[in-house]
N, C-alpha and C positions, 0 to 999 in steps of 0.2 A: 504494500500500500504506500503510495506516494503522499507525503505530507504537503500541505499548503504553506507557502512561505510569504511572509509580509515583511517588507523592508522599509525603513525610514532612513533618509540620508540628509545630513546637513548640507544643503545646496546653496548656501548664501552667495557663493562666488558667481552663480549664474546671473544674479541681479546686481551684486555689489562690485564684482570684478570680471565682467563678461569677456574682456579681451585677454584674459590670462590663460596660461596653460592649465591652471587648476579648474577653471570653468569648463574648458574643453574636455578635460579628463572626466569630470563629473558627468557631462552630457554623453560621452562615449560609453562610460560604464553603465549608465541608465539604459541606453539603447541596447547594449550587449546583454545585460542580465534580463532585460525585458523579454528577450526571445526565449528564455527558459520557461517551459510550460509549468514547472512547479511553482514559479513565482506568481502569486495572485495579484499583488499590489505593491507598487513602489511609491512611497510617500516622500515628496521632496519638501523639505522645510526651508522656506525662504523668508528673509526679514521684511519683505514688503511685496505687494502685488506686482507682478511683472508688468512693465509699461509697454507702450506702443513700440518702443525701440528694442524690445527683448530679442536677443539674438538666437534664442533656442525655441522658437515658436513650434517647431516640429514636435517637441516634447509635450506641448500642451494638447496635442491631438492623439497621443499614444493612450490607448484604452487603459492600460495597467498603471499609468502614471497619474498621481494625484498631487497637486500643489497645495500646501497649507502655509498660510502666512498670518501674522498677528493683525488684530484690528488696527492697532497703532503702528505705523511703519517704524522699523528700526534701521539704524545705520551702523552695523558692527565694524565697518571699515574706517569709521570716523576716528576712533582712538582706542587705546587699550581697554579702558573702562567699558566702552560700548561693546567691544568684542566679548569681554567677560560677561557682561549682562546678557548678551545674546546666548552664549554657551551655557551659563549656569542657571539662568532664570527663564528666558523666553523659550528655548528649545523644550525643556521639561513641560512647560505649560502647553505648548503646541502638541506635544505627544499625548497629553491627556485628552485633547479634543479629537484625536484620530478615531474614525469610525471602525477601522480595522483592528484586529487583535495584535497590535504591535506591543 
């Protein structure tokens, strides 16, 4: 019996640093693991809603991929304190709102 796999990824680089290799690595990993039939859902945690200039629009249309972002936009790339707030406070809150069994 094959188990169902649900994955959550801190994908802040997709919206905060879209031109970096980190953002491209996240997008490629999501595309690649999304092809595995055992994976039922990939939840991407981002600090704010992707805007009109979002470089990875193809990820928005992938059925297994779900974006979650806080009501109040965060800017983790602003400074060290904002980054720590994103990692230690915002991500855990976002994970509690997931509808999947992550």
